[in-house]
C-alpha positions in Angstrom: -14.2 2.3 -1.1 -11.9 5.3 -0.6 -12.4 6.1 3.1 -9.4 8.0 4.4 -6.5 10.0 3.0 -3.7 11.4 5.1 -4.2 15.1 5.7 -1.3 16.2 3.6 -2.6 14.3 0.6 -6.1 15.6 1.2 -4.8 19.2 1.0 -3.4 18.5 -2.4 -6.8 17.1 -3.5 -8.6 20.1 -2.2 -6.2 22.5 -4.0 -6.9 20.6 -7.2 -10.6 20.8 -6.7 -10.4 24.6 -6.3 -8.2 24.9 -9.4 -10.9 23.0 -11.4 -13.1 26.1 -11.1 -11.1 27.5 -14.0 -10.3 25.4 -17.2 -7.1 23.6 -16.7 -5.3 20.7 -18.3 -5.1 17.6 -16.2 -1.8 17.2 -14.4 0.1 13.9 -14.6 0.6 12.1 -11.3 4.0 12.6 -9.7 6.3 9.6 -10.4 6.4 7.0 -7.8 9.7 7.0 -5.9 9.0 4.4 -3.3 6.3 1.7 -3.5 3.5 1.1 -3.9 3.2 -1.2 -0.9 0.5 -2.8 1.2 0.0 -2.1 4.9 -2.3 -2.9 7.8 -4.5 -5.5 6.1 -7.6 -6.8 7.9 -10.7 -8.8 6.9 -12.4 -5.6 5.6 -9.6 -3.0 5.0 -6.1 -2.4 3.7 -3.8 0.6 3.3 -2.1 1.3 0.0 1.1 3.4 0.5 3.6 5.1 -1.8 6.0 8.0 -1.7 6.9 10.8 -4.2 10.0 13.0 -4.1 9.1 16.4 -2.7 12.5 18.0 -2.9 16.2 17.3 -3.1 19.6 18.9 -2.6 22.9 17.9 -4.2 26.1 18.9 -2.5 29.8 18.3 -3.0 33.0 18.9 -1.0 35.9 20.8 -2.7 37.2 17.4 -3.8 35.2 14.3 -4.2 31.9 13.1 -5.6 28.6 14.9 -5.2 25.8 13.4 -3.2 22.1 14.0 -3.4 19.6 13.9 -0.4 15.9 13.7 -1.1 12.8 14.4 0.9 9.6 12.5 0.4 5.9 12.9 0.6 4.3 9.7 1.8 0.8 8.9 0.6 -1.5 6.4 2.3 -5.1 5.6 1.3 -7.1 3.3 3.5 -9.6 1.1 1.7 -12.6 0.0 3.8 -15.8 -2.0 3.4 -13.9 -4.8 1.6 -14.9 -8.4 1.4 -13.1 -11.0 3.6 -10.8 -13.5 2.0 -10.8 -11.6 -1.3 -7.8 -10.7 -3.6 -8.0 -7.2 -4.9 -6.0 -5.6 -7.7 -5.0 -1.9 -7.3 -3.5 0.8 -9.5 -2.4 4.1 -8.1 -1.5 5.7 -11.4 -4.1 4.4 -13.9 -1.9 5.1 -16.8 -1.7 1.5 -18.1 1.8 0.9 -16.7 2.8 -1.6 -14.1 4.6 1.0 -11.9 1.5 1.6 -9.7 -0.1 -1.8 -9.8 -0.3 -4.5 -7.2 -2.6 -6.9 -5.4 -3.6 -7.7 -1.8 -5.7 -10.3 -0.1 -7.9 -9.4 2.8 -7.9 -11.7 5.8 -10.5 -14.5 5.5 -13.2 -15.1 8.1 -12.9 -18.1 10.4 -9.8 -20.2 11.0 -8.3 -20.7 7.6 -4.7 -22.0 7.5 -2.1 -19.3 6.6 1.6 -18.7 6.8 3.9 -15.9 7.8 7.6 -15.0 7.6 9.9 -13.7 10.3 13.3 -12.1 9.7 15.3 -9.4 11.4 18.4 -7.1 11.4 18.3 -6.4 7.7 20.1 -3.2 8.2 23.4 -3.8 6.3 25.1 -6.1 3.8 22.3 -5.3 1.3 23.3 -8.1 -1.1 22.5 -10.6 1.7 19.2 -8.9 2.5 18.3 -8.9 -1.2 19.0 -12.6 -1.6 16.9 -13.5 1.5 14.0 -11.2 0.3 14.1 -12.9 -3.1 13.6 -16.3 -1.4 10.8 -14.9 0.7 9.0 -13.3 -2.2 9.1 -16.7 -4.1 7.3 -18.3 -1.2 4.4 -15.8 -1.6 3.7 -15.5 2.2 0.6 -14.1 3.7 2.4 -11.8 6.2 5.9 -10.7 6.9 7.3 -9.6 10.3 10.7 -7.9 10.9 12.1 -8.0 14.4 13.8 -4.6 14.1 17.0 -2.9 12.8 15.5 -2.6 9.4 18.2 0.0 8.5 21.6 1.0 9.8 20.6 4.6 10.8 16.9 5.4 10.9 17.6 9.1 10.6 19.4 8.6 7.3 17.0 8.6 4.4 19.3 6.7 2.1 18.9 3.6 4.3 15.2 3.7 3.8 15.6 4.2 0.1 17.6 1.0 -0.1 15.3 -0.9 2.2 12.2 -0.2 0.1 14.1 -0.9 -3.1 15.1 -4.4 -1.9 11.5 -5.1 -0.7 9.7 -3.5 -3.7 8.3 -6.8 -5.2 7.5 -8.3 -1.8 5.7 -5.4 -0.2 3.7 -4.6 -3.3 1.4 -7.5 -2.4 2.3 -8.7 1.1 1.6 -6.7 4.3 4.8 -6.0 6.2 4.8 -5.6 10.0 8.0 -4.3 11.6 9.0 -3.5 15.2 11.4 -0.7 16.3 15.0 -1.6 16.8 17.8 0.4 18.3 19.1 1.3 14.8 15.8 2.9 13.9 16.7 5.6 16.4 13.0 6.4 16.9 13.1 8.1 13.5 10.1 9.9 12.1 10.9 8.2 8.8 9.7 4.9 10.4 6.4 6.4 11.3 6.0 8.2 8.0 6.6 5.2 5.8 4.7 2.5 7.8 1.0 2.5 8.5 0.6 0.1 11.5 -2.2 -0.8 13.9 -2.7 1.0 17.2 -0.2 3.7 18.2 2.4 2.0 15.8 4.9 1.7 18.6 3.2 -1.2 20.2 0.2 -2.8 18.6 -1.7 -6.1 18.1 -4.1 -7.6 15.6 -5.7 -10.9 14.8 -5.7 -13.1 11.8 -7.9 -16.2 12.1 -6.9 -18.3 15.1 -3.7 -16.2 15.8 -3.2 -13.1 17.8 -0.1 -11.0 17.0 1.6 -8.6 19.4 4.4 -6.1 18.6 6.3 -4.2 21.3 8.7 -1.3 21.4 11.6 -2.5 23.5 13.8 0.6 23.3 11.2 3.4 23.7 11.4 7.0 22.5 14.7 8.7 22.0 15.8 12.2 22.8 15.7 14.2 19.5 19.0 15.1 18.0 20.3 18.5 19.0 23.4 20.7 18.7 23.4 21.3 22.4 24.7 18.8 25.0 22.1 17.1 27.2 22.4 18.0 30.8 22.6 15.4 33.6 19.2 16.6 34.8 17.6 16.3 31.4 19.0 12.8 31.0 17.7 11.7 34.5 14.3 13.1 33.6 14.2 11.3 30.3 15.3 8.0 32.0 12.4 8.3 34.4 10.1 8.9 31.4 11.4 5.8 29.7 10.9 3.7 32.8 7.3 4.9 33.0 6.9 4.3 29.3 7.9 0.7 29.7 5.6 0.2 32.7 2.6 1.5 30.7 3.5 -0.7 27.8 3.8 -3.7 30.1 0.4 -3.0 31.6 -1.0 -2.7 28.0 0.6 -6.1 27.2 -0.9 -7.7 30.2 -4.3 -6.5 29.4 -4.0 -7.4 25.7 -2.9 -11.0 26.4 -5.6 -11.4 29.0 -8.2 -10.2 26.5 -7.2 -12.8 23.9 -7.4 -16.1 25.9 -9.5 -17.6 23.1 -6.7 -17.3 20.5 -5.3 -20.6 19.5 -1.9 -19.0 19.0 -0.2 -15.9 20.4 2.9 -14.6 18.7 4.9 -11.8 20.2 7.6 -9.7 18.5 10.2 -7.2 19.8 13.8 -6.4 19.1 16.1 -7.4 22.0 16.1 -11.1 22.9 15.4 -12.5 26.3 18.0 -15.3 25.9 21.3 -14.7 24.3 24.1 -17.0 23.3 26.6 -14.2 22.8 28.7 -13.9 26.0 28.8 -10.1 25.9 25.0 -9.9 25.9 24.0 -12.6 28.3 23.6 -10.3 31.3 21.6 -7.7 29.3 19.2 -10.5 28.3 18.8 -11.5 31.9 18.0 -7.9 32.9 15.3 -7.8 30.2 13.8 -11.1 31.4 13.6 -9.6 34.9 11.6 -6.7 33.5 9.1 -9.0 31.8 9.0 -11.5 34.6 7.0 -14.6 33.7 4.3 -12.9 31.7 4.8 -14.9 28.6 4.8 -18.2 30.5 1.9 -17.2 32.7 -0.2 -16.2 29.6 0.9 -19.3 27.7 2.2 -17.3 24.7 3.0 -19.6 21.8 6.3 -17.9 20.7 8.4 -14.8 21.2 10.4 -13.6 18.2 13.3 -11.2 18.6 16.4 -10.0 16.7 19.3 -7.8 17.8 21.7 -10.7 18.0 22.9 -11.6 14.5 22.4 -15.3 14.4 19.7 -17.9 14.9 18.8 -19.1 18.4 15.9 -21.0 19.9 15.3 -21.5 23.6 12.3 -23.0 25.4 11.2 -21.9 28.8 7.9 -22.8 30.5 6.5 -24.1 27.2 7.2 -20.9 25.3 9.4 -20.8 22.2 11.9 -17.9 22.4 13.4 -17.4 18.9 16.1 -15.0 17.9 16.2 -14.3 14.2 18.8 -11.7 13.4 20.3 -13.1 10.3 18.7 -10.8 7.7 21.8 -9.0 6.5 23.7 -7.5 9.4 27.2 -9.0 10.1 26.9 -12.2 12.0 27.9 -12.6 15.6 29.8 -15.5 17.3 27.6 -17.9 19.3 29.8 -18.6 22.3 27.5 -18.9 25.4 24.7 -21.5 25.1 22.2 -21.2 27.9 20.4 -23.9 29.9 17.2 -23.1 27.9 19.0 -23.3 24.5 17.7 -25.9 22.0 19.3 -24.9 18.8 21.6 -22.1 17.5 23.6 -21.3 14.4 25.7 -18.5 13.1 23.9 -18.2 9.7 21.9 -15.8 7.5 18.3 -17.0 7.6 14.6 -16.4 8.0 11.6 -18.3 9.4 8.4 -19.6 7.8 5.6 -20.5 10.1 2.6 -22.4 8.8 -0.5 -21.9 11.0 -3.0 -24.8 10.9 -6.0 -25.9 13.0 -4.1 -28.0 15.5 -0.5 -26.7 15.3 1.8 -24.1 13.9 4.9 -25.5 12.2 8.1 -23.5 11.9 10.9 -24.0 9.5 14.2 -22.0 9.7 15.7 -21.6 6.3 19.2 -20.4 5.5 20.2 -18.1 2.7 20.8 -21.1 0.4 17.4 -22.6 1.0 18.5 -25.3 3.5 16.2 -26.0 6.5 18.4 -25.7 9.6 15.7 -26.2 12.2 12.1 -27.3 12.5 9.7 -27.2 15.4 6.0 -27.5 16.1 3.9 -25.3 18.3 0.6 -26.8 19.5 -2.7 -24.8 19.4 -4.0 -23.5 22.8 -7.4 -24.4 24.2 -8.9 -21.5 26.2 -5.5 -19.9 26.7 -3.7 -23.2 27.6 -1.5 -25.4 25.5 -3.1 -28.6 24.3 -0.3 -30.9 25.5 
């Protein structure tokens, strides 16, 4: 069932095959530094990922403590021709230890009930992030979505090391679907560590009666350089970003139109369309102007965002607009309720959504396990809500 290996891993395998032409002792597998973790599960496939240390440098100032920076080689093996609705055990080491073992369950056929978790802005206050992940892991969800700002600085490898350490037990068996936030800074580490559908910036997939859509709200960033960016370069890049968003919006329109038969459509991106933080109300309005009424026109079930570090739920045109940014980052004051606002709270939290045949039921759970909000989203019939 081994169908695909990333090229850099394949080159290692080829080198080993050549070496076998001469007698040689078997070499132990490099120790696992990150993972293993499950990605991009479908009814018939799943990707198993892990990372090993490929190098490191330790440095120290004249006075003070030394620091070590590591580089990683990320391995991803895509397993195909699997059976739907089946739990598989995997072991990437085969040495009898638990270090490389995990399980995953392929998506079942038909419209079987399932659940998923949504959280966001996990970038800092790692003790808070860890407590929330421990609660999520205990719920044994089918899927997890992160609305962005997974780490404080996407170009700093230490943040990713901490992120994967906190999520080790969860991601060993549960597929994790993130979206890019502004703190990811369009880092190559994001694309190296995650194996996602489509072009990985924006993507969609189905599970049973639900269609999931992830968007890149910030777009590519200019790579870091030691030289100052000229005004002309910045203007050219701004035009490129505008065209990038237009292409993504066209893709979104086509994607939603092509899934009118889905009973539920859930959309995820970082910046919210409705903010209850006074300094961000105008920015949210500008973003709404870019999207127009596409979510209402296409009868999307819910739109999940982060960026604002609190919980907020608004309803507009029958669509639930949910901000879940309480995954660890410092909380923001909620000082500007909007006409569309239904509920808001300055609290660390996550959401659990249980998808059934007739409705999807959401519970918002704070860090202590208290349910602070509940709401129900009816199933659609041929792209229209049932009520």
